[in-house]
N, C-alpha and C positions, 0 to 999 in steps of 0.2 A: 504494500500500500504506500510506502514512502515514495517510491518513484512515481506512482500515479498521482500522488498529492503534489509533488514537485512539478511534474509536467503539466498537470491539469490547472494548477493555480498560478504558476509562475510563467511558464513559456507561452501558454495560451491566453494569458491576460492581455487584453488589447492595450493597456497602458504600459506594458513592458517595453522597454527601449532596447531589448536584446536584439542585436543585429548579427552577432557572430557566435558560433558554437565551436569550442575547441574540444575535440575528442582525443583524450590521452589514453590510448588503449592499443595493444598489439593486434586486436581484432576489431577494427573500426566498423566493419560491415554489420556486425552483430549489434553494436551500439546504434548505428544508423537505423537498422531495422526496428529496434525497440522504440527509438524516438519517433520514427515515422508513424507509429500507432497513435501518437498524440498531436503531432505538429507536422506541417508541410515544410520539409527541409529546404525546399526551393526558396523559401522566404528568408533564409539565413545564409551567411557565408560560413561554410563548414571547413574548419582546418583539422588536420589529423596529425598527431604526433605519436610515434610508436610506443613510447613509454614515459613514465614520470621522470626518470633520470634525464632523458633527452630534453624533456620540457623544461626542467629546472636549469639545466646547463646551457641550453641554447635558445630558449624562447621566453622565459619568464621576464627578462628585462624589458621586453616589448610591452608588458602589461602593468608594470609598476609605475606609479606616479612620481 
């Protein structure tokens, strides 16, 4: 139910300003499949990073203020 609550209330909220989804997972197709049950992924820029270590070492600086 936790994922349902997150997807249903946050991502589908019309006031959400979410434009990008970053999937940090070695199997992004599974994550995309599960997200697609709740939202239209075509409405978002979807980035994929293969694992958390790669995200922290190479990508996190792009998202820090």
